[in-house]
Structure formats: structure tokens, C-alpha cells
C-alpha positions in Angstrom: 65.2 53.0 66.4 64.3 55.1 63.4 64.8 53.5 60.0 66.3 55.3 57.1 65.1 55.3 53.5 67.1 53.1 51.1 68.0 53.0 47.5 70.1 50.7 45.3 73.9 50.8 45.5 74.1 50.2 41.7 71.9 49.9 38.7 70.0 46.7 37.8 69.4 45.6 34.3 66.9 42.9 33.3 65.4 41.8 30.0 62.5 39.5 29.1 59.1 39.4 27.4 56.0 41.3 28.4 53.4 38.8 29.5 50.5 40.4 27.5 52.3 42.3 24.7 54.9 39.7 24.0 57.4 42.5 23.3 61.1 42.2 24.2 61.6 44.5 27.1 64.6 45.9 28.9 64.4 47.6 32.3 67.0 49.4 34.2 66.4 50.1 37.9 68.4 53.1 38.9 69.3 54.5 42.4 67.3 57.6 43.3 67.6 60.4 45.9 65.7 60.7 49.2 62.0 61.2 49.0 62.0 60.3 45.3 59.8 57.2 45.7 59.4 54.6 43.0 58.9 56.0 39.5 58.7 54.5 36.0 60.2 56.2 32.9 59.2 55.2 29.4 62.4 55.6 27.4 60.7 54.6 24.2 58.3 57.5 24.2 59.2 61.1 23.1 60.4 63.2 26.0 60.7 60.0 28.1 57.8 60.8 30.5 57.9 59.7 34.2 55.0 58.1 36.0 54.9 58.0 39.8 54.2 54.5 41.2 51.2 55.4 43.3 47.6 54.2 43.4 46.3 57.6 42.1 47.8 56.7 38.7 46.3 53.2 38.4 44.2 53.2 35.2 43.5 49.4 34.7 43.5 46.2 36.8 42.5 43.5 34.4 45.1 40.6 34.5 47.7 43.0 36.0 48.1 46.5 37.3 48.6 49.4 34.9 49.9 52.9 35.7 49.0 55.8 33.4 49.8 59.5 33.2 48.9 61.8 30.3 48.0 58.8 28.1 51.4 57.0 28.7 51.1 53.5 30.3 53.2 50.9 32.1 51.6 47.5 32.5 52.1 44.5 34.8 54.2 46.3 37.4 53.1 44.3 40.5 55.9 41.7 40.6 58.7 44.3 40.4 56.9 46.5 42.9 56.5 43.6 45.4 60.2 42.8 45.1 61.2 46.5 45.7 58.9 46.9 48.6 59.8 43.6 50.3 63.5 44.1 50.0 63.4 47.6 51.4 63.9 49.8 48.3 62.2 53.2 48.9 63.6 55.2 46.1 64.3 54.1 42.5 63.8 55.2 38.9 62.8 52.3 36.6 63.6 52.9 33.0 61.6 50.7 30.6 61.7 50.7 26.8 58.2 49.2 26.3 54.7 49.6 27.7 55.1 46.5 30.0 57.4 45.2 32.6 58.9 41.7 31.7 57.2 38.7 33.2 60.5 36.7 33.6 59.5 33.4 35.2 56.1 34.6 36.3 57.3 35.3 39.9 59.3 38.0 41.7 62.3 35.8 42.5 64.6 37.1 39.7 63.8 40.7 40.7 64.7 39.9 44.3 67.9 38.2 43.3 69.0 41.2 41.2 68.2 43.6 44.0 70.2 41.5 46.5 73.2 41.4 44.1 73.2 45.2 43.7 72.8 45.8 47.4 71.0 48.6 49.3 72.3 52.1 50.1 71.0 53.7 53.3 70.0 57.3 52.8 69.5 60.4 55.1 65.8 60.8 55.3 63.7 58.7 57.8 61.4 56.0 56.4 57.7 56.8 57.0 55.4 54.2 58.4 51.7 54.6 58.9 50.2 52.6 61.8 46.7 51.4 61.3 44.7 52.9 64.2 41.4 51.1 63.9 39.8 48.2 62.0 39.4 49.0 58.3 37.0 46.9 56.1 37.3 47.3 52.4 34.7 45.2 50.5 33.4 44.6 47.0 29.8 43.7 47.6 29.3 42.4 44.0 32.2 39.9 44.0 32.3 39.1 47.7 36.0 40.1 47.8 37.1 41.6 51.1 40.2 43.0 52.8 40.3 43.8 56.5 43.2 45.5 58.3 43.7 45.5 62.0 46.1 47.5 64.1 49.5 45.7 64.6 53.0 46.5 65.5 54.3 44.9 62.3 53.2 44.3 58.7 51.7 40.9 57.9 49.2 39.3 55.6 46.8 36.3 55.5 45.3 35.5 52.1 42.5 33.0 51.3 41.4 32.1 47.7 38.5 30.0 46.6 37.8 29.6 42.8 35.2 26.8 43.2 37.6 24.6 41.3 38.0 20.8 41.4 41.8 21.2 41.0 42.5 24.4 42.9 40.8 23.9 46.2 40.4 26.6 48.8 43.9 27.7 49.7 45.5 30.1 52.3 48.9 31.7 52.5 50.5 33.7 55.2 53.4 36.2 55.4 54.4 36.9 59.0 57.2 39.3 58.1 58.6 40.9 55.0 61.9 39.3 55.9 60.2 35.9 54.8 59.2 37.3 51.4 62.4 36.1 49.5 62.0 32.4 50.4 58.3 32.0 51.1 56.5 34.3 48.5 58.9 35.6 45.8 59.3 32.2 43.9 55.6 31.8 43.5 54.4 32.0 39.8 51.3 33.5 38.3 48.5 31.1 37.3 45.7 30.8 34.9 42.8 28.4 34.2 42.9 26.6 30.8 39.4 27.8 29.9 40.6 31.4 30.2 43.5 31.1 27.8 41.6 31.3 24.4 39.7 34.3 25.5 42.8 36.1 26.8 44.7 35.4 23.6 41.8 36.6 21.4 41.8 39.8 23.4 45.5 40.4 22.5 46.7 39.3 26.0 49.2 36.8 27.2 51.2 37.0 24.0 54.3 36.5 26.1 52.9 33.7 28.2 54.4 30.3 28.1 54.6 27.2 30.3 57.8 28.4 32.0 56.2 31.6 33.4 52.7 30.5 34.3 50.9 27.7 36.0 48.1 26.4 33.7 45.3 24.8 35.7 43.2 22.1 33.8 39.9 21.1 35.4 38.5 18.8 32.7 40.0 16.1 30.3 41.6 17.4 27.1 41.2 15.9 23.7 44.4 15.4 21.7 43.2 18.0 19.1 43.1 20.6 21.8 46.5 19.6 23.1 47.9 20.1 19.6 46.3 23.6 19.5 47.9 24.4 22.9 51.3 23.3 21.7 51.1 25.8 18.8 49.8 28.5 21.2 52.8 28.0 23.5 55.3 27.2 20.7 56.0 23.8 22.3 56.6 20.4 20.6 54.2 18.8 23.0 51.8 19.8 25.7 50.5 17.3 28.2 48.1 17.2 31.1 49.2 15.5 34.3 46.6 13.8 36.5 46.9 16.5 39.2 45.4 19.0 36.7 48.4 21.0 35.5 49.9 21.2 32.0 53.3 19.7 31.1 54.3 17.8 34.3 54.5 21.0 36.2 56.1 20.7 39.6 54.7 23.2 42.1 57.2 25.1 44.2 54.7 25.1 47.1 51.5 23.1 47.6 49.7 26.4 47.9 51.6 28.3 45.2 48.6 30.0 43.7 47.5 31.5 47.1 51.1 32.6 47.7 51.2 34.3 44.3 48.0 36.2 45.1 49.8 37.4 48.3 52.7 38.4 46.1 50.4 40.4 43.8 48.8 42.0 46.8 52.2 43.2 48.2 53.0 44.7 44.8 49.7 46.5 44.6 49.9 47.8 48.2 53.3 49.2 47.5 51.4 51.8 45.4 50.3 53.3 48.7 53.7 55.1 48.4 54.7 54.5 52.0 54.9 51.6 54.4 52.2 50.5 56.8 52.0 48.6 60.1 49.0 46.5 60.4 47.6 42.9 60.0 45.8 42.3 56.7 43.3 39.5 56.2 42.2 39.2 52.6 39.6 37.0 51.0 39.9 36.6 47.2 42.2 39.6 46.7 42.7 40.9 43.2 44.3 43.9 41.5 41.1 46.0 41.6 40.4 45.7 45.3 44.1 45.8 46.2 44.7 49.1 44.4 41.4 50.4 45.6 42.5 49.9 49.2 45.9 51.4 48.4 44.1 54.5 47.1 41.9 54.7 50.2 44.8 54.5 52.5 46.7 57.2 50.6 43.7 59.5 51.0 43.3 58.7 54.7 46.9 59.5 55.4 46.9 62.6 53.3 44.0 64.0 55.3 45.5 63.1 58.6 48.9 64.7 57.8 47.0 67.9 56.7 44.9 68.0 59.8 47.2 69.3 62.6 48.5 72.5 61.0 46.3 75.4 59.8 47.5 77.4 56.8 49.5 80.5 57.6 47.7 83.8 57.0 49.3 87.2 57.1 46.7 89.9 56.3 49.6 92.3 55.5 50.6 90.3 52.5 48.8 91.1 49.2 46.6 88.2 48.3 47.1 86.0 45.2 43.5 86.9 44.1 41.4 89.7 45.5 37.6 89.6 45.4 37.5 91.2 41.9 39.8 88.5 40.5 37.8 85.8 42.2 34.7 87.1 40.5 36.5 86.8 37.1 36.8 83.0 37.8 33.7 82.1 39.8 30.1 82.8 38.6 29.0 83.6 42.2 28.0 87.2 43.1 27.0 88.9 46.4 25.3 88.1 48.6 26.2 84.5 47.7 29.9 85.0 47.1 31.4 83.5 50.2 35.2 84.0 49.7 37.0 87.3 50.0 40.5 86.4 48.8 42.8 83.6 47.8 46.3 83.5 49.4 47.7 80.3 48.0 47.1 78.1 44.9 49.2 75.2 43.7 48.5 72.3 41.4 46.9 70.3 44.2 45.6 72.7 46.8 44.2 76.2 47.4 43.8 78.4 50.5 41.2 81.1 50.8 39.9 83.6 53.4 36.5 84.9 54.4 35.8 87.5 57.1 32.4 86.9 58.7 30.6 90.0 59.9 27.2 90.8 61.4 26.3 92.3 58.0 25.9 88.8 56.4 22.3 88.6 55.2 21.8 85.1 56.6 22.2 86.3 60.2 18.9 88.1 59.9 17.1 84.7 60.4 19.9 82.4 61.6 19.3 83.2 64.3 18.2 86.6 65.5 19.2 86.1 69.1 22.1 83.7 68.4 23.8 84.5 65.1 25.5 81.4 63.7 26.7 80.8 60.1 24.7 77.9 58.7 26.6 74.7 58.1 25.4 74.4 54.5 26.9 77.8 53.8 30.2 76.7 55.3 30.2 73.8 52.9 29.3 76.1 50.0 32.1 78.4 50.9 34.6 75.5 50.9 33.3 74.6 47.5 33.7 78.1 46.1 37.3 78.2 47.3 37.8 74.7 45.7 36.3 76.2 42.5 39.3 78.5 42.2 41.5 75.4 42.0 39.1 73.5 39.7 38.5 76.4 37.2 41.7 78.4 37.5 43.5 76.5 34.9 40.8 76.8 32.2 41.5 79.5 29.5 37.9 80.8 29.9 36.8 79.9 33.5 33.8 82.3 33.3 32.2 79.9 30.8 32.1 77.0 33.3 30.5 76.2 36.6 31.0 73.5 39.2 28.0 71.5 40.6 28.0 69.2 43.6 28.0 65.5 42.9 28.6 64.3 46.4 29.2 65.6 49.9 30.6 63.1 52.5 32.1 62.9 56.0 31.3 66.5 56.9 31.9 67.4 60.5 31.2 70.7 62.3 33.5 71.1 65.3 32.7 74.6 66.5 30.2 77.4 65.8 31.1 80.1 63.3 29.9 83.5 64.5 30.3 87.2 63.5 33.9 88.4 63.9 35.5 85.1 62.9 38.0 85.0 60.1 37.7 81.7 58.2 40.8 80.1 56.6 39.8 77.5 54.0 42.1 74.8 52.7 41.0 72.5 49.8 43.2 69.8 48.6 42.7 67.3 45.7 42.0 63.8 46.9 42.8 62.5 43.4 43.7 64.1 40.0 40.9 65.8 38.1 39.6 63.3 35.5 36.8 63.8 33.0 35.7 67.0 34.8 35.2 65.3 38.2 36.9 67.1 41.1 37.2 65.4 44.5 38.6 67.5 47.4 39.2 67.3 51.1 38.2 70.6 52.7 39.0 72.2 56.0 37.8 75.5 57.6 40.0 76.9 60.4 39.3 79.7 62.8 42.7 80.7 64.2 44.4 77.4 65.0 41.1 75.5 65.5 39.6 73.2 62.9 36.0 74.3 62.7 34.7 72.2 59.7 35.9 69.5 57.5 34.5 67.2 54.7 35.0 65.6 51.3 33.4 67.4 48.4 33.0 66.0 44.9 31.8 68.3 42.0 31.6 68.2 38.2 32.9 70.9 36.0 30.1 71.8 33.5 30.2 74.3 30.6 27.5 76.9 30.8 24.9 76.9 28.2 
């Protein structure tokens, strides 16, 4: 049976302190229409900008996940995102009056309770699932962290953490189904090691942290003077260390609560994929950086797969968006090295161009005299030139800039390109242009056949 997208039946309002800023925060989670996705709106900023909750907008992952767009940020989103994803909310607008989501009790349980109280409203559009087709390994060689995804009919996660700690031994946690999230994962609180607290506080972090919203792990004996310092830090009359290694007679909700919380964080970060997946995830030492890196990778993979089956429509009777003269006003290339004849489509994220290949191309003289074939390197160059229209087209003076290859990856040639072929190029941004770096996925079609594809990365450089 097909599943429909869902939103909330009514608004949810929650207040609390931001974990790192210590600010009093109010959020309102509002119903949203089909295909809206999850978005955050900063109501305390002029014009109340909206940020899509997708991995492309992740700007920081230290002690929490931060989304950013045009310099506006929302921090510590992972617990709320996990609650929305696990309870089945596909579309919502989250209004927040501060740069951080409230930490509440350090878990996701209060968010889940509020969502359940509001209820879900089934919508008209079908919910999209992406099924993992083959084993995916995502690894950080420096830290040893690793996430592996296998094909599976459902979504499930196994997490293992090992901090080489005398108190927090190697722990594992498992979520067999999202239906178990509410009872098995949502109540699990964030945790921190005592030796990290002073550094975090000095770096203007955890200003909203206290012993009710975090598990503080103590590995070594504490002198009374340090306990007094901690009591001031947490605004508590007394702070004590229990023999098990936790502050203030803390009662764990689960014996492996830290590992379960890491699983909670992972679900919140993977929600930034922007759609649901079916696959078995096995993670060793997951964290916000590797989690959101995987989410970004999956977004790119699916974006390319969804683009692949359908070539762009081309009607030669329609006046192009840019003819060759207009193209030369943007690109520095000139014949015989100008390899695009016209541009027929250009949006914020993609561009479509056309080249007619004739026997008059100078490279056919030597490649090859008896078997004329367009060189693969020139196919890649032609893709890059079409992509340059997208990269340079928004600049007020594009003629003063050039684009230079930084990286070429995953290029595949699927058929020969010969005289008489009309090439249709489609270049789409893999991620937003940042600091002059442009990453695109390019395709070359001949008719309805995909002839060439690849990932191109270039840098926009001002001409001297």
C-alpha cells in the first residue's frame, strides 16, 4: 500500500532554554502543505527568513547540528528533527524566536509527546522512500568513525560507541523499527564528560546546560573544591558524584542510555536527507559530522538517480534562452574551443545547453581520420562550459571571471559521439555555490540515450 505524507493536525508550542546559548526560546511547530518538507523560520530576524531542513544547509556540527542560510542560523535541531521523522511528520514549519532549539530535558520525549497530542493529518501526496540498492560505506579515516548501510525492506539502525572510558564502557543500541522510537529511544538524554565541561563553558557553550537535561560522566575522583565550582556552574546548592561515575545521584533511564542517545542524534541528522530511506544502518561511533555527511551523500545520490531517466526536452523551433553571441558575452571561450551553441534552460540550480556536432569540427582531423569520434575530454569540457553559464550567469560582470577545474569524478562514457549527433547537456548543482566553488552533476544526451555523465567541480576566479 502507498503511504501518504503527513502533517500536524494543529500547532505545537514549546518553550525552554537553548543548550549552548542559554536563551529563553519559544518554538511553534505549524502544519504545512504537501511537499513542503521541514523548514525553520527565524521570527526574531528581520524579514523572518526560512531555512530548509536539509543536509545541504548544514554549516556546523560541533556539539550539535546547525543549519544556516544567508548568514542566518538555527542550532541544535537534531532532537526535534528526530521526533518529527520518527513520528511520521513530513511537512511542518517550525517558527523559532532565537538561534537555537530548546534542549528541554535533553532528550526527544517532550517533542514526541507534543506531536502525539496534536495528532497527524494525512495529506494527498505520496510519501517518497528511497531503497538502498547496494552496500554503502561512509568512513572518516582520521577518527575511525564508520557508517555502513545495507539493502533492507525496512529502516533500522545498530549503533556502537566506545570512548575508552572507565565509566562509559563500549555500548550498543538498536532500533528495529521507527515504531519503537517513542519508548526505546526518545527518552534518552544527551551526555557529556566532566573534563569537557570547563572547555565548553569557556567557549560560550552549554550556557543552558544543567543536571536535569544532561548526563554528566565522571571518570576520576573529585575534590570538594571542584564540586563547589560545579554547583555554581550549574546553579545548584550541592553537586555530588555517585560511585557509578555520574553527578548528583543520576538514575539512568536505560543501562545503555548514552548509546541510545547517539542513535537518537543519528535519526535527527539523517532526517536532513529530506526523504525517508529503507535500509539497515550499522554505525560505529556516529557523530553529527559523519551523520550529516552521509545525509548529504544520499541526497546527491538520489538527486542524480532521479535525473537520470529523462533527457531534457529540446524543440529546435523555439528561440533559445541564449544564442552563441550571448554565450560569448558570458564565457571567455572562443572558436574553435567554444563547445556550446545555445542555452535552452537556466534556473537557480540547473542549466540545459545544446551543441550540434559536425564533420567540420577541427578535432576530427586527427581523432580519428578513418573513424571520427569526439574525444571524451572535450565532452567533459563541453559540459563544463554549459555549467559555466550557470556559475557565471548571476555575476554582474561575468566576462571578468573564468572557471577552472578543481576535480573531475565518476565520469562514464556510454556511447560514441560522432558527426551528426546533437548533444543535449544538463548540468545541475550538487550543492549550493560557496566561496566560489561550484560542484555539478553533468549529463550528455543524444536523443533519449545518456551518452556521458560525471561530477565536475570548478572554482570561479577573477581574471587578472
